[in-house]
Residue, then its C-alpha position, 0 to 999 in steps of 0.5 A: m441473462p443477468v440483471p443490467k447491474n451485474r453485467s459490469t466487470s466490477v462484479r465478480k461471478i462465483h460459480k457454486r454448487t448447491p447441496k441438491g446438485g444444481k448450480t448458482i451464480p452469486y454476484v459479488r461487487r469487487k472491493k476497492g484496494k486498501f489504503h497505503s500504509c507505512p512498511l515500518c510502523g503500519s500507519r496510514l500514509q497521509a496525502v497519498c492518493s491512488s486516483r488516476k484522475l490526478p496529475g502525477s505530482a499529486h499522488a505523493p508528497n515531494r520529499k524524501f521517502g514521500g509515498s512510501l514512509c510516514s513522516g515519523c519513520a522517514s525522519r528516523v531513517l534520515v537521522l540513522r543515515s546521517r549517523l552512519k555517514e559520520g561514523s557514530i554508529q555501525l550498520s549492524d546497530v540499525e534495526v533489520r526492518m530499517l536496513k532497506f531504507v538506510k542503505d544507499 
């Protein structure tokens, strides 16, 4: 029987064979997920929280691309969108990684 601290579902059991032919079960605590990051520049997203205890409005900022892009990349995407709309640039001039966010 495992120790009470290892009976939780947040502890992962790893079945291993020893060189002698026996079996051991080391217990490994599950790690929490990584922080949310911007898909364009990779920086950490500010004011984004994964906690289920908070209300839905507190999980991400209430602005365009809030919770998916950082503020710098969001402003660049919005500028590109407006330039595309007025016709000063073509869709082929936009970087490939930004196409997903620039297209409507």
